[in-house]
C-alpha positions as CSV (number, residue, x, y, z in Angstrom):
1,X,-6.4,1.4,12.0
2,X,-5.3,4.7,13.4
3,X,-6.9,7.5,15.5
4,X,-6.0,10.4,17.7
5,X,-6.3,9.6,21.5
6,X,-7.3,11.8,24.3
7,X,-3.5,12.3,25.0
8,X,-3.2,14.0,21.5
9,X,-1.0,11.1,20.2
10,X,-1.8,8.9,17.3
11,X,-2.8,5.4,18.4
12,X,-3.0,2.4,16.1
13,X,-3.9,-1.3,16.0
14,X,-4.0,-4.0,13.4
15,X,-7.3,-5.4,12.0
16,X,-7.5,-8.7,10.3
17,X,-10.4,-9.6,8.0
18,X,-10.9,-12.9,6.1
19,X,-10.8,-12.6,2.3
20,X,-14.4,-13.7,2.1
21,X,-15.6,-11.6,5.1
22,X,-18.8,-9.7,5.0
23,X,-17.4,-6.6,6.8
24,X,-16.2,-5.3,10.2
25,X,-18.2,-8.0,12.0
26,X,-15.7,-10.6,10.7
27,X,-12.7,-8.6,11.9
28,X,-10.4,-9.5,14.8
29,X,-8.2,-6.7,16.1
30,X,-5.1,-6.3,18.2
31,X,-4.9,-4.0,21.2
32,X,-3.6,-0.4,20.5
33,X,0.0,-1.5,20.1
34,X,1.3,1.7,18.4
35,X,1.4,5.2,20.0
36,X,3.3,7.8,17.9
37,X,3.4,11.5,17.3
38,X,2.1,11.1,13.7
39,X,0.0,8.7,11.6
40,X,2.8,8.4,9.2
41,X,5.1,7.0,11.8
42,X,2.5,4.3,12.7
43,X,2.2,3.4,9.1
44,X,5.9,3.1,8.8
45,X,6.2,0.8,11.9
46,X,3.3,-1.4,10.9
47,X,4.8,-1.9,7.4
48,X,8.1,-2.8,9.0
49,X,6.7,-5.7,11.0
50,X,8.1,-9.1,9.9
51,X,5.8,-12.0,8.8
52,X,6.5,-14.1,12.0
53,X,5.3,-11.2,14.2
54,X,2.3,-10.5,12.0
55,X,1.3,-14.2,12.1
56,X,1.7,-14.2,15.8
57,X,-0.4,-11.1,16.3
58,X,-3.2,-12.7,14.1
59,X,-3.1,-15.8,16.2
60,X,-3.2,-13.8,19.4
61,X,-6.2,-11.7,18.1
62,X,-8.1,-14.9,17.2
63,X,-7.3,-16.4,20.6
64,X,-8.7,-13.4,22.4
65,X,-11.8,-13.1,20.2
66,X,-12.7,-16.7,21.2
67,X,-13.0,-15.6,24.8
68,X,-10.1,-17.4,26.3
69,X,-9.1,-15.7,29.5
70,X,-5.5,-15.8,30.6
71,X,-4.2,-13.0,32.8
72,X,-1.6,-14.3,35.2
73,X,1.9,-15.8,35.4
74,X,5.4,-14.3,35.5
75,X,7.0,-12.1,32.9
76,X,10.1,-13.2,31.2
77,X,13.0,-11.0,29.8
78,X,14.0,-14.0,27.6
79,X,10.6,-14.0,26.0
80,X,10.9,-10.4,25.0
81,X,14.4,-10.9,23.6
82,X,13.4,-14.0,21.6
83,X,10.4,-12.1,20.1
84,X,12.6,-9.2,19.0
85,X,15.4,-11.4,17.6
86,X,13.1,-13.6,15.6
87,X,11.3,-10.7,14.0
88,X,14.7,-8.8,13.5
89,X,16.1,-12.0,11.7
90,X,13.1,-12.1,9.5
91,X,13.5,-8.4,8.4
92,X,17.3,-8.9,7.9
93,X,16.7,-12.0,5.8
94,X,14.2,-10.1,3.7
95,X,16.7,-7.3,3.1
96,X,19.5,-9.8,2.2
97,X,17.4,-11.2,-0.5
98,X,17.5,-7.8,-2.2
99,X,21.2,-7.5,-2.5
100,X,22.5,-6.8,-6.0
101,X,25.6,-9.1,-5.9
102,X,27.1,-7.4,-9.0
103,X,26.9,-3.9,-7.6
104,X,26.9,-4.7,-3.9
105,X,23.9,-2.4,-3.4
106,X,20.5,-2.6,-1.6
107,X,17.3,-0.9,-2.9
108,X,15.3,1.4,-0.7
109,X,13.0,-1.3,0.5
110,X,15.9,-3.4,1.5
111,X,17.6,-0.6,3.4
112,X,14.3,0.1,5.3
113,X,14.0,-3.6,6.4
114,X,17.5,-3.5,7.6
115,X,16.8,-0.2,9.5
116,X,13.8,-1.7,11.2
117,X,15.9,-4.8,12.0
118,X,18.5,-2.4,13.5
119,X,15.9,-0.7,15.7
120,X,14.6,-4.0,17.1
121,X,18.2,-5.1,17.8
122,X,18.8,-1.9,19.8
123,X,15.7,-2.6,22.0
124,X,16.9,-6.3,22.4
125,X,20.4,-5.0,23.4
126,X,18.9,-2.6,25.9
127,X,16.7,-5.3,27.5
128,X,19.7,-7.6,27.8
129,X,21.7,-4.9,29.7
130,X,18.8,-4.3,32.3
131,X,18.8,-6.3,35.5
132,X,16.1,-8.9,35.3
133,X,14.2,-7.8,38.5
134,X,14.4,-4.1,37.4
135,X,13.1,-5.1,33.9
136,X,10.0,-6.9,35.5
137,X,9.3,-3.9,37.7
138,X,9.6,-1.6,34.5
139,X,7.1,-3.9,32.7
140,X,4.7,-3.6,35.6
141,X,4.9,0.1,35.4
142,X,4.5,0.3,31.6
143,X,1.5,-1.9,31.6
144,X,0.0,-0.1,34.7
145,X,-0.8,-3.3,36.5
146,X,-2.1,-5.4,33.6
147,X,-0.9,-9.0,34.0
148,X,0.8,-10.8,31.1
149,X,0.6,-14.5,30.7
150,X,3.7,-15.7,29.0
151,X,2.1,-19.2,28.5
152,X,-0.8,-17.9,26.5
153,X,-1.1,-16.2,23.1
154,X,-2.6,-13.0,24.4
155,X,0.8,-12.1,25.9
156,X,2.0,-10.9,22.5
157,X,-0.2,-7.7,22.3
158,X,0.8,-6.6,25.8
159,X,4.4,-7.5,24.9
160,X,4.2,-5.2,21.8
161,X,3.1,-2.3,24.1
162,X,6.2,-2.8,26.2
163,X,8.5,-3.0,23.1
164,X,6.9,0.2,21.5
165,X,7.3,2.0,24.9
166,X,11.0,1.1,25.1
167,X,11.8,1.8,21.4
168,X,10.3,5.3,21.6
169,X,12.6,6.2,24.5
170,X,15.9,4.8,23.1
171,X,17.9,7.5,21.0
172,X,17.9,6.2,17.4
173,X,19.3,7.8,14.4
174,X,16.8,8.9,11.7
175,X,16.7,6.7,8.6
176,X,18.8,9.0,6.4
177,X,21.6,9.3,9.0
178,X,21.5,5.6,9.6
179,X,21.8,4.8,5.9
180,X,24.8,7.0,5.5
181,X,26.6,5.4,8.5
182,X,25.5,1.8,7.4
183,X,27.0,2.3,3.9
184,X,30.2,3.7,5.3
185,X,30.5,0.8,8.0
186,X,28.7,-2.1,6.4
187,X,31.0,-4.8,7.7
188,X,30.7,-3.6,11.3
189,X,27.0,-3.6,11.1
190,X,26.9,-7.1,9.6
191,X,29.2,-8.4,12.4
192,X,27.0,-6.9,15.0
193,X,23.9,-8.5,13.5
194,X,25.6,-11.9,13.1
195,X,26.7,-11.9,16.8
196,X,23.4,-10.9,18.1
197,X,21.2,-13.1,15.8
198,X,23.3,-16.2,15.2
199,X,25.4,-16.4,18.4
200,X,22.7,-15.0,20.7
201,X,25.1,-12.8,22.6
202,X,26.0,-9.2,22.9
203,X,28.7,-8.0,20.5
């Protein structure tokens, strides 16, 4: 679901509705976790979410709709990194399933999944480089004083706001430029992904 906010930016959230639902009264929604310059960019990012993150966002939305209140407890840089890595691994695995072993090529959907995985990896890499105390102070600033409970399911929606905020401020190559570089340096990209995902360390 998308709309233009008072800031002139496009805002978006996810709405989940049961298959046999009667209408909007049966919906559960996330917070506005996307803020972009265009509606198309929100659509692209929403479609790039991996299944683990979508399931977690649904669980979080259901948790909040049931009225459970959880608004305190410390933030954790490790929690953000694990969230990013798990979703990135899912996207990368989805792309790997599309390899044409005979030709060694990926279709457009597979390349887009790898690109989304790459973008999440860059955010994870950045978070790893930031001093833990500085990161927690930055999260406080991004959330404007909202408290995140990392032992409760509603932490996910506020966590997504932080991730979106950071991703929007890291210089990233556009998709077409990334594809050209990826195809020319595939082995280096795969080694980077393996080190970050499997060995859980910076390349």
